[in-house]
C-alpha positions as CSV (number, residue, x, y, z in Angstrom):
1,M,0.1,-0.1,0.1
2,D,2.8,2.5,0.6
3,A,4.0,1.9,-3.1
4,V,0.5,2.6,-4.1
5,A,0.2,5.8,-1.9
6,H,3.6,6.8,-3.5
7,G,2.3,6.5,-7.1
8,E,3.0,2.8,-8.3
9,T,0.4,0.8,-10.2
10,F,-0.2,-2.8,-9.7
11,I,-2.0,-5.5,-11.8
12,V,-3.9,-7.9,-9.7
13,T,-4.0,-11.3,-11.1
14,R,-5.8,-14.5,-10.2
15,N,-3.8,-17.7,-11.0
16,G,-1.8,-15.7,-13.3
17,T,-4.8,-14.0,-15.1
18,P,-5.0,-10.2,-14.8
19,I,-8.3,-9.1,-13.2
20,G,-7.6,-5.8,-12.1
21,E,-5.6,-3.0,-11.3
22,L,-4.7,-1.2,-8.1
23,I,-3.7,2.5,-8.9
24,P,-3.2,5.6,-6.6
25,L,-6.0,8.0,-6.4
26,R,-5.8,11.4,-7.7
27,R,-6.2,13.9,-5.5
28,N,-6.5,17.8,-5.8
29,R,-6.1,17.6,-9.7
30,V,-6.0,21.1,-11.1
31,V,-7.0,21.4,-14.5
32,T,-5.5,24.7,-16.0
33,R,-7.6,26.8,-18.2
34,E,-5.4,26.3,-21.0
35,H,-5.4,22.3,-20.9
36,F,-9.5,22.5,-20.8
37,A,-9.2,24.8,-23.8
38,G,-7.2,22.4,-25.4
39,V,-9.1,19.4,-24.6
40,S,-12.4,21.3,-25.4
41,A,-11.4,22.4,-28.6
42,N,-12.7,19.6,-30.8
43,A,-16.1,19.0,-28.7
44,P,-19.2,19.6,-30.5
45,V,-21.0,22.6,-30.3
46,M,-24.0,22.0,-27.9
47,D,-27.6,23.6,-29.0
48,A,-28.8,24.9,-25.4
49,A,-32.5,24.9,-26.3
50,R,-32.3,21.3,-27.5
51,F,-30.4,20.3,-24.5
52,R,-32.9,22.0,-22.2
53,A,-36.0,20.1,-24.2
54,D,-34.2,17.0,-24.0
55,L,-34.0,17.5,-20.1
56,D,-37.6,18.6,-19.9
57,S,-38.7,15.6,-21.7
58,A,-37.0,13.2,-19.3
59,L,-37.3,14.7,-16.1
60,D,-40.7,14.7,-13.8
61,D,-40.1,18.1,-12.2
62,T,-43.6,18.4,-10.5
63,F,-43.1,19.0,-6.8
64,Q,-44.3,15.9,-4.6
65,D,-45.0,16.2,-0.6
66,P,-43.1,13.5,0.8
67,Y,-45.8,13.3,3.8
68,D,-48.7,13.2,1.4
69,S,-49.9,9.5,1.1
C-alpha cells in the first residue's frame, strides 16, 4: 500500500490471469484553463435549447410532498 500511496500501479492477478489494477487515487487535480481549452477545442457545439428540451422531456419536475400519502 505504501508503494501505491507513492504513485506505483499494480496489476492484480488470479492464477496468473490479470483481473484488475490497483492504482493511486488522483487527489487535488488542478486543470488549467489552457488544458481545458485544448481538450474542449474539438468538442461538438451544444444547442442549449435542444439540451433543455431533452431534459424537460426526460425529467418529471413536479413537486411531490413526501408526507402526502
